[in-house]
Structures are given as structure tokens and as C-alpha cells.
C-alpha positions, 0 to 999 in steps of 0.5 A: 500500500502506498503511503498517503501524503497530504500537502498543506500549501506552504506548510507541510507535506505529511508529517514534514513541515517546512522549516523543520531541522534535519533532526526534527524530520528524522524524528518524524519519519525516520532515518533517510536511505541516503543523504547527499550535498546540494552543491549549487544550492547549499545544504543537502538532500535526504532520500527516503523510499518515496520522497526526498527532503531538501535542506537549506544551508542552515539546516531547514526544510525548503523543498519536498519532492515525491515520486509516483510510489507515494499517494500525494493529495492536495486539496482533494486531488490525487496527483498521481492517480487522477488522470485530470490532476494537472488540469484540476491543479492548473484551474485551482491555482489560476496563474500557472507558468512553466519553468525548466519543464516544470509547471509552477503553481505558486498559489498552491505552493507546488511544482509538478512535472511528468504528469 
């Protein structure tokens, strides 16, 4: 069964809150499978089974990414399972734009690619 992750825009993704330290994230979700430095951005990335947590140079969560092995929900939309997810997200956001092949939805606080 896929883990269910509810995104709360600009606040959290499941138990991981933006601004948490690495120790707080590990307390909430356990040890990562691996951790690698983010050379260009500073900080590091911690890889888990179905998601990755990116930390800033001052050890705060700044980004959380998911692959399709997770069940990711935002505003009732199942991002990976709903065939109309991208259309619904674009309509809900109202001001999408494309950047480096990603659809950026600032109102929702997310970016998506590969849908």
C-alpha cells in the first residue's frame, strides 16, 4: 500500500513541515536511505523510499519532492492517480507558468512535472 501524503500549501507535506531541522524530520519519519550535498544550492538532500527532503544551508526544510510510489493529495486531488490532476491543479491555482519543464503553481505552493 502506498503511503498517503497530504500537502498543506506552504506548510507541510505529511508529517514534514517546512522549516523543520534535519533532526526534527528524522524524528518524524525516520532515518533517510541516503543523504547527499546540494552543491549549487547549499545544504543537502535526504532520500527516503518515496520522497526526498531538501535542506537549506542552515539546516531547514525548503523543498519536498515525491515520486509516483507515494499517494500525494492536495486539496482533494490525487496527483498521481487522477488522470485530470494537472488540469484540476492548473484551474485551482489560476496563474500557472512553466519553468525548466516544470509547471509552477505558486498559489498552491507546488511544482509538478511528468504528469
